[in-house]
C-alpha positions in Angstrom: 26.3 44.3 -117.1 28.4 41.2 -118.7 30.9 39.9 -116.2 34.1 38.1 -117.7 36.8 36.1 -116.6 39.4 35.6 -118.9 41.5 32.2 -119.2 44.9 32.3 -120.0 45.1 35.8 -119.5 49.0 36.6 -120.1 49.5 40.3 -119.4 46.4 41.5 -120.2 45.4 42.3 -123.7 41.9 41.0 -123.9 41.4 41.8 -120.4 42.2 45.1 -121.2 40.1 45.4 -124.3 37.2 43.8 -122.8 37.3 46.4 -119.8 37.8 49.5 -122.7 34.4 47.6 -124.7 32.3 47.9 -121.6 32.7 44.2 -120.2 33.9 44.0 -116.7 36.5 41.4 -115.8 36.0 40.1 -112.7 39.7 37.8 -112.6 42.5 36.5 -115.0 44.0 33.5 -115.1 47.7 32.3 -115.9 50.6 29.8 -115.0 53.2 32.6 -115.7 54.2 34.4 -112.6 55.6 37.3 -115.0 52.2 38.2 -116.0 50.9 39.2 -112.6 52.7 42.6 -112.2 51.3 44.1 -116.0 48.0 42.5 -115.4 46.9 43.8 -112.3 49.1 47.2 -112.5 46.6 47.7 -115.6 43.7 45.9 -115.2 40.6 46.6 -111.7 40.5 42.8 -111.9 42.6 39.9 -109.9 45.5 38.0 -111.1 45.0 34.1 -110.1 48.5 32.2 -110.6 47.2 29.0 -111.7 47.1 25.7 -114.0 44.0 26.1 -115.9 43.9 22.0 -115.3 43.1 22.7 -111.7 40.4 25.5 -111.7 36.3 24.2 -111.0 33.9 25.6 -111.9 33.2 26.3 -108.0 36.2 28.4 -108.2 35.1 30.6 -111.1 31.6 31.1 -109.8 32.3 32.3 -107.0 34.1 35.1 -109.1 31.6 35.9 -111.0 29.3 36.6 -108.0 25.7 37.1 -108.7 26.8 38.9 -112.5 23.7 39.4 -114.6 25.4 38.1 -117.3 28.7 35.6 -117.3 31.6 35.6 -120.1 34.2 32.6 -119.9 36.6 34.1 -122.2 39.9 32.5 -123.5 43.2 32.4 -125.7 44.6 29.1 -125.2 48.5 28.9 -126.3 48.3 28.6 -129.5 51.9 27.3 -130.4 50.5 23.6 -130.7 48.5 24.5 -133.4 51.0 25.9 -135.5 52.0 25.1 -138.6 55.5 24.2 -137.2 54.2 22.5 -134.4 51.4 20.5 -136.6 54.4 19.2 -139.0 56.6 17.7 -136.1 53.7 15.9 -134.7 54.3 17.4 -131.0 51.5 17.7 -128.7 53.8 20.0 -127.3 53.6 19.3 -123.8 50.2 18.9 -123.3 49.4 22.2 -124.9 46.7 20.6 -127.2 44.8 19.6 -124.1 44.3 23.3 -122.7 41.2 23.7 -125.6 39.7 20.5 -123.7 40.1 21.9 -120.3 38.3 25.3 -121.8 35.7 23.3 -123.1 35.3 21.7 -119.5 35.1 24.7 -117.7 31.9 25.8 -120.5 29.8 22.7 -119.8 30.6 22.9 -115.5 29.8 26.6 -115.3 27.2 27.0 -117.7 28.1 30.5 -118.9 25.5 32.9 -121.0 28.9 33.8 -122.9 31.6 32.2 -124.2 34.5 33.8 -126.7 37.6 32.3 -128.0 40.7 33.6 -130.0 43.5 31.4 -131.5 45.5 31.0 -134.7 43.5 30.0 -137.7 44.9 26.4 -137.7 43.0 25.1 -134.7 40.2 24.6 -137.1 42.0 22.1 -138.8 42.0 20.1 -135.2 40.0 18.1 -133.8 40.3 19.7 -130.3 38.7 21.8 -131.9 35.5 19.9 -132.8 35.2 19.1 -129.5 35.4 22.4 -128.4 32.1 23.5 -130.1 30.8 19.8 -129.0 31.1 21.6 -125.6 28.8 24.6 -126.6 25.8 22.4 -127.2 22.6 24.5 -126.3 24.5 27.9 -128.0 24.4 29.7 -130.8 27.7 29.6 -132.1 29.7 31.6 -134.6 33.5 31.5 -135.7 35.4 32.6 -138.4 38.8 33.3 -139.1 39.5 37.2 -139.1 41.9 39.6 -140.8 42.7 42.0 -137.8 43.7 45.1 -139.8 40.0 45.5 -141.0 39.1 45.8 -137.1 41.7 48.3 -136.7 44.7 46.5 -135.3 48.0 47.9 -137.6 49.6 44.3 -138.7 48.3 41.3 -140.8 47.2 39.5 -137.7 44.9 36.8 -138.7 43.2 35.0 -135.8 40.1 32.4 -135.3 37.6 34.3 -133.3 34.6 32.6 -132.0 31.6 34.1 -130.2 28.8 31.7 -128.4 25.7 32.9 -127.0 22.5 31.0 -125.0 20.4 34.2 -125.8 20.0 33.8 -129.5 22.2 33.9 -133.0 25.3 36.6 -132.6 28.2 38.0 -134.6 31.4 39.7 -134.4 30.9 43.2 -135.8 31.4 44.5 -139.0 34.6 45.3 -140.0 35.9 49.2 -140.7 35.6 49.9 -144.5 38.8 49.2 -146.8 40.8 52.7 -146.8 40.5 53.3 -142.9 42.9 50.5 -141.4 45.6 51.8 -139.7 49.5 51.6 -140.7 52.8 50.9 -139.2 52.9 54.8 -139.6 49.6 55.9 -137.8 50.9 53.4 -134.8 54.8 53.9 -133.7 56.3 57.1 -136.4 56.1 59.7 -132.9 58.4 57.7 -130.9 61.8 58.8 -130.2 64.5 57.5 -133.0 66.9 54.6 -131.6 69.6 53.0 -132.4 70.7 49.3 -132.3 70.8 48.1 -128.7 69.8 51.4 -127.5 66.7 52.2 -125.2 65.2 56.0 -125.0 65.8 57.3 -121.0 62.3 58.5 -120.7 60.7 54.9 -121.6 62.6 51.9 -120.9 60.1 50.1 -123.2 61.3 52.0 -126.0 64.1 49.5 -126.3 66.1 47.6 -129.4 68.1 45.0 -129.2 71.7 45.2 -130.4 73.1 44.2 -133.9 75.7 41.9 -135.0 78.4 43.7 -137.6 76.8 41.3 -140.0 73.3 42.1 -139.0 74.2 45.8 -139.4 75.3 45.8 -142.8 72.2 43.4 -143.7 70.1 45.9 -142.4 71.9 48.8 -144.5 71.1 47.0 -147.4 67.5 46.5 -146.7 64.9 48.8 -148.1 61.4 48.7 -147.0 59.2 46.5 -147.6 61.9 44.1 -149.5 63.7 41.4 -148.3 67.5 39.4 -148.2 66.7 39.1 -152.2 67.9 43.1 -152.3 71.6 41.9 -150.9 74.8 41.3 -152.1 75.5 37.9 -152.2 78.4 38.0 -149.5 75.1 39.2 -147.0 72.9 36.2 -147.9 72.7 34.0 -145.1 73.9 30.1 -146.3 70.7 28.9 -145.2 68.8 30.9 -147.9 71.3 29.8 -150.9 69.6 26.7 -151.3 66.4 26.2 -152.6 65.0 25.3 -149.4 66.0 28.9 -148.2 64.0 30.8 -151.0 60.9 30.2 -149.4 61.4 32.5 -146.8 61.4 36.1 -148.2 60.4 37.7 -145.1 63.0 37.4 -142.6 65.3 40.2 -142.6 63.2 42.5 -144.0 61.8 46.0 -142.9 58.8 47.2 -142.4 56.7 49.6 -144.6 55.6 53.0 -143.6 51.8 52.8 -145.1 51.3 49.5 -144.7 50.2 47.3 -141.7 53.0 45.5 -139.6 53.6 41.9 -140.4 52.3 39.5 -137.6 53.5 40.2 -134.1 55.1 37.6 -132.6 56.8 36.4 -129.6 60.6 37.3 -131.2 59.2 40.5 -133.2 62.4 42.2 -131.4 64.5 40.3 -133.5 65.7 41.5 -137.2 66.2 38.4 -138.2 63.2 36.4 -137.1 61.2 38.3 -139.8 60.0 41.1 -140.7 60.6 43.3 -137.9 63.0 45.8 -139.1 62.4 49.3 -138.6 61.1 51.2 -141.8 63.5 53.6 -141.8 66.3 53.2 -138.4 69.0 50.8 -138.8 67.7 47.9 -136.2 64.8 46.0 -135.3 61.3 47.3 -133.8 61.4 48.3 -129.8 59.7 46.3 -127.5 57.4 49.4 -127.3 56.8 49.6 -131.0 55.8 46.2 -130.6 52.9 46.9 -128.4 51.4 50.0 -129.7 51.1 47.7 -132.9 49.4 45.4 -130.9 47.2 48.2 -130.0 48.3 48.2 -126.3 48.0 52.0 -125.2 51.2 53.7 -124.4 50.4 54.0 -120.8 50.0 50.6 -120.2 52.6 49.3 -117.5 54.7 46.1 -118.3 57.5 47.1 -115.5 57.7 47.4 -112.1 59.5 51.0 -111.2 63.6 50.0 -112.0 62.5 46.4 -113.0 65.4 45.6 -115.8 64.2 44.9 -119.3 64.4 41.3 -120.4 63.5 40.8 -124.3 63.0 37.0 -123.9 60.0 37.4 -121.6 58.3 40.6 -122.4 58.6 40.3 -126.3 57.2 36.4 -125.4 54.4 37.9 -123.6 53.4 41.1 -126.0 53.6 38.4 -128.5 51.5 36.2 -127.2 48.9 38.3 -126.2 45.1 39.4 -127.7 45.6 42.6 -129.4 43.6 45.2 -127.1 41.5 46.6 -130.2 40.1 43.0 -131.1 39.0 42.6 -127.6 37.2 45.8 -127.7 35.7 44.9 -130.5 34.5 41.1 -129.0 33.3 43.3 -126.0 31.1 45.7 -128.0 29.6 42.6 -130.2 28.4 41.4 -126.7 27.3 44.2 -125.7 25.3 44.7 -129.1 24.1 41.1 -128.7 22.2 42.0 -125.4 21.1 45.0 -126.1 19.5 43.7 -129.3 18.5 40.6 -127.0 16.7 42.9 -124.2 15.5 45.1 -126.9 13.4 42.3 -128.8 12.7 40.1 -126.1 13.2 37.7 -127.8 15.7 35.5 -129.6 16.2 37.0 -132.8 15.5 35.9 -136.7 18.4 35.3 -137.8 19.7 31.4 -138.0 23.2 30.6 -136.0 26.0 30.1 -138.4 28.5 27.3 -137.7 30.6 28.0 -140.7 34.2 28.3 -141.3 33.6 32.1 -142.7 35.9 34.8 -142.8 36.0 37.9 -142.2 
């Protein structure tokens, strides 16, 4: 049995996916207090509210206990590595160093397996090279993965890394083209909503209100289109110049029979991307965002009677590792371990250290 610790666990997307894929997660660690309830309400793992910089190797060893095989997993906050942050040259309040702390814990604990998920831009930073050095002695595979190919109904590209002390390892192969989920398969069954309305039977199925101007804009929008479809009086001033022409995806509607765009921390806002509902005159709801992140509809995000706060819950949902991706990662480790045990040797393929794409 593989026992995992999930660093930067958030509200539990990776943990839930790993558990669904057959990996026992013993603990999740995150500094954000808002993660505690959803993490513990949906996962058979303890939530530890702590800054990763203060976590020691002895604490992790105590959590693992006498596990047969130990996995250290983590998705460090990705905002520091985004294109926007890179252009600004910001170290984002020290968050770049969180990847280094992840590497420190790998070196100090020496787990059997390691996995990381992050934005593709991370590979262009020196900190990623330092993290690879921390994996000396491991067989390492990493690639930029198109999540749509793994059952996630959004065009979410993420860097995925798998490492093993036992032998060569790789992520499970993607599904055949044509079997990919869409916006329709993910959210079309939900009750219709108006902007600013919440489903009385599901408080998470709640949509932000729209200003009169944005209501006119979304009514003039078509699925898969953009603000370029509008009459001139609706176009925002920032999009009327040459620089604004490079942002065609904002103020757009999703398409029913295509994947959604990448679900972000602001996906509940119509003007923050192509987050308009395919038919209804509103942005997608928090529930729809969570389903597009492949959380099950039964996932509990709030305590009974707790008020919905879009800024908090939207951030937690957008930052989560899609559950389905976590499940694929778990299956990859289990297959790897099974093959290692059955062969009683390291394997026949050389480890791949290149930046592939899956």
